C-alpha positions as CSV (number, residue, x, y, z in Angstrom):
1,X,27.1,-8.5,17.1
2,X,30.2,-8.5,19.7
3,X,30.3,-4.7,20.2
4,X,26.4,-3.8,20.4
5,X,25.6,-2.7,24.0
6,X,21.7,-1.9,23.1
7,X,18.9,-3.3,21.2
8,X,17.1,-0.6,19.6
9,X,13.4,-1.5,18.3
10,X,11.4,0.2,16.0
11,X,7.2,0.2,17.3
12,X,5.0,-0.2,14.4
13,X,5.3,-3.7,12.4
14,X,8.2,-4.6,14.9
15,X,6.7,-4.5,18.4
16,X,2.8,-4.4,17.6
17,X,1.3,-5.8,14.5
18,X,-0.3,-2.2,13.7
19,X,0.7,-1.4,10.0
20,X,-2.8,-2.6,8.6
21,X,-4.7,-0.8,11.6
22,X,-2.6,2.5,10.4
23,X,-3.9,1.8,7.2
24,X,-7.3,1.4,7.7
25,X,-7.2,4.7,10.1
26,X,-6.1,6.4,7.2
27,X,-8.5,5.0,4.7
28,X,-11.4,5.5,7.0
29,X,-10.5,9.1,7.7
30,X,-10.1,10.3,3.9
31,X,-13.4,8.6,3.1
32,X,-15.0,11.2,5.6
33,X,-13.6,13.7,2.4
34,X,-15.1,11.6,0.0
35,X,-11.6,10.5,-0.9
36,X,-10.6,6.5,-1.7
37,X,-7.5,5.5,-1.0
38,X,-6.2,1.8,-0.8
39,X,-3.7,-0.2,1.8
40,X,-1.0,-0.1,-1.2
41,X,-1.0,3.6,-1.4
42,X,-0.6,3.5,2.5
43,X,2.2,1.1,2.4
44,X,3.8,2.9,-0.4
45,X,3.9,6.9,0.7
46,X,3.1,6.7,4.5
47,X,4.6,3.5,6.1
48,X,7.5,4.3,8.6
49,X,6.6,8.2,8.8
50,X,5.4,10.8,11.5
51,X,1.5,11.3,11.9
52,X,2.2,15.0,10.8
53,X,3.9,13.8,7.8
54,X,1.0,11.7,7.0
55,X,-1.2,13.8,6.9
56,X,0.5,16.4,5.0
57,X,1.3,13.6,2.3
58,X,-2.6,13.2,2.1
59,X,-3.5,16.9,1.9
60,X,-1.2,17.9,-0.3
61,X,-1.9,14.6,-2.9
62,X,-5.6,15.2,-2.9
63,X,-5.4,19.3,-2.3
64,X,-7.9,18.8,0.4
65,X,-9.7,22.2,2.2
66,X,-8.5,20.6,5.8
67,X,-6.1,21.6,8.2
68,X,-3.4,18.8,8.3
69,X,-3.2,18.9,11.9
70,X,-7.0,18.2,12.3
71,X,-6.4,15.4,9.8
72,X,-3.6,14.4,11.9
73,X,-5.5,14.2,14.9
74,X,-8.7,12.4,13.7
75,X,-6.1,9.7,11.7
76,X,-4.3,9.4,15.2
77,X,-8.0,9.0,17.3
78,X,-8.9,6.2,15.1
79,X,-5.4,4.3,15.2
80,X,-5.2,4.6,18.8
81,X,-8.8,3.1,19.1
82,X,-8.3,0.3,16.7
83,X,-4.8,-0.7,18.7
84,X,-7.2,-0.6,21.6
85,X,-9.3,-2.9,20.4
86,X,-7.2,-5.0,18.2
87,X,-3.4,-4.6,18.7
88,X,-1.5,-7.8,19.3
89,X,2.3,-8.1,19.7
90,X,4.5,-9.5,16.9
91,X,5.4,-13.0,17.0
92,X,8.6,-13.7,19.1
93,X,8.1,-10.2,20.8
94,X,8.6,-11.2,24.5
95,X,11.4,-14.0,23.5
96,X,13.5,-11.1,22.1
97,X,13.0,-8.7,25.0
98,X,13.9,-11.6,27.5
99,X,16.8,-12.3,25.6
100,X,18.3,-8.7,24.8
101,X,17.6,-8.5,28.8
102,X,19.5,-11.6,30.0
103,X,22.4,-10.6,27.9
104,X,23.0,-7.7,29.4
105,X,21.7,-5.2,26.3
106,X,20.2,-2.1,27.1
107,X,16.5,-1.9,25.5
108,X,15.4,0.9,23.6
109,X,12.4,2.4,21.4
110,X,13.0,4.7,18.3
111,X,9.5,5.0,16.6
112,X,8.0,7.8,14.1
113,X,4.7,7.0,16.3
114,X,3.8,10.0,18.7
115,X,3.8,9.7,22.4
116,X,0.1,9.3,22.5
117,X,0.4,6.0,20.4
118,X,3.3,5.0,22.3
119,X,1.2,4.7,25.6
120,X,-1.4,2.7,24.1
121,X,1.0,0.4,22.5
122,X,2.9,-0.1,25.8
123,X,-0.1,-0.4,28.1
124,X,-1.7,-3.0,25.8
125,X,1.3,-5.1,25.6
126,X,2.5,-4.7,29.1
127,X,5.9,-3.3,27.8
128,X,7.0,-0.2,30.1
129,X,9.2,-2.6,31.9
130,X,11.4,-3.7,29.6
131,X,12.5,-0.3,28.0
132,X,15.5,1.8,29.1
133,X,15.0,4.5,26.5
134,X,11.6,5.6,24.6
135,X,12.3,8.3,21.8
136,X,9.7,9.3,19.5
137,X,10.5,11.1,16.3
138,X,7.6,13.6,17.5
139,X,10.7,15.2,19.7
140,X,13.1,15.6,16.8
141,X,13.3,18.3,13.9
142,X,12.9,15.7,11.2
143,X,11.4,11.9,10.9
144,X,12.6,8.8,9.4
145,X,14.3,8.2,6.8
146,X,16.2,11.2,8.7
147,X,18.5,9.5,11.5
148,X,17.7,11.9,13.9
149,X,15.2,9.8,16.2
150,X,18.2,7.1,16.2
151,X,20.9,9.5,17.0
152,X,18.8,11.1,19.8
153,X,18.4,7.5,21.3
154,X,22.2,6.8,20.8
155,X,22.4,10.0,23.0
156,X,20.0,9.0,25.7
157,X,21.7,5.7,25.7
158,X,25.2,7.0,26.6
159,X,26.2,4.9,23.7
160,X,27.8,5.6,20.3
161,X,25.9,4.4,17.0
162,X,27.7,1.8,16.2
163,X,27.1,-0.1,19.8
164,X,23.6,-0.1,19.0
165,X,21.9,-2.9,17.2
166,X,18.4,-1.6,15.6
167,X,15.5,-3.8,14.4
168,X,13.7,-2.2,11.8
169,X,10.7,-3.5,9.2
170,X,10.4,-0.3,7.0
171,X,12.3,1.1,4.2
172,X,12.4,4.5,6.2
173,X,13.1,3.0,9.1
174,X,16.0,1.1,7.7
175,X,17.5,4.2,5.7
176,X,17.6,6.1,9.1
177,X,19.0,3.6,11.1
178,X,21.9,3.0,8.6
179,X,22.5,6.7,8.1
180,X,22.9,7.2,11.8
181,X,25.5,4.5,11.5
182,X,24.0,1.7,13.7
183,X,23.8,-2.1,12.7
184,X,20.5,-2.8,11.3
185,X,18.5,-5.9,11.0
186,X,15.6,-6.2,8.8
187,X,12.8,-7.9,10.6
188,X,9.9,-8.5,8.6
189,X,8.3,-11.1,6.2
190,X,9.7,-9.0,2.9
191,X,13.3,-9.0,4.9
192,X,14.6,-10.2,1.8
193,X,13.6,-7.2,-0.3
194,X,16.5,-5.4,-2.2
195,X,15.7,-2.3,0.2
196,X,17.6,-4.6,2.6
197,X,20.0,-5.8,0.5
198,X,22.8,-4.3,3.0
199,X,21.2,-5.3,6.4
200,X,23.5,-6.6,9.5
201,X,20.8,-9.6,9.1
202,X,17.7,-10.3,7.5
203,X,14.9,-12.7,9.4
204,X,11.2,-12.7,9.2
205,X,10.1,-12.6,12.6
206,X,11.7,-11.5,16.0
207,X,11.8,-15.5,16.8
208,X,14.4,-15.8,13.8
209,X,16.2,-12.9,15.1
210,X,16.9,-14.3,18.5
211,X,17.6,-17.8,16.9
212,X,20.3,-15.7,14.9
213,X,21.9,-13.9,17.3
214,X,22.2,-17.1,19.5
215,X,23.9,-18.6,16.7
216,X,26.3,-16.0,16.2
217,X,27.4,-16.0,19.6
218,X,28.0,-19.7,19.9
219,X,30.1,-19.2,17.0
220,X,31.7,-16.4,18.1
221,X,32.5,-18.4,21.4
222,X,34.0,-21.4,19.3
223,X,35.9,-19.3,17.5
224,X,38.0,-17.9,20.8
């Protein structure tokens, strides 16, 4: 990615191993209403979505007699507690951050999660010093798969979308970054799923991403 000047990270499932925690928070929250949902339903319906959208999805699906904002607040309280107790960095995270910093990239976050969740994740993993720009889809009109949060991030970075390399793990996030016109890498154990078929690169972990980018750099230098 010789034209890339910034690395833009998604958060849940890319920076922190939190997808299972989000699912657990939703399952336990809905159980309070006598509703049983599965991890698979959470993955299919809510992965990569903003918390307000998650609450509306469940409220509408089960016709719950609850204000979606109250359901959202309950889910957020649960997921923040789980992250504080069990949150762990994704494999290769710090190597990737050091790589991008060493190579002169700006580093940004573009997440569907709220600032409350960003706060607990960055405190837990000690990430504040690495990031030049932090963007939450809570601050834009529409969440992923709409490109708004990625376009807002590029604007904050004072870069064009084409100068941004995005690291995503969800279908919704991948679509958002693609629609924003950014070079999007799928970094997830499911990286070879057909929904990521037009990714700029497909890697299972951040360690594999660093190895792939380093290899491209070597090839590029040798070809000059």
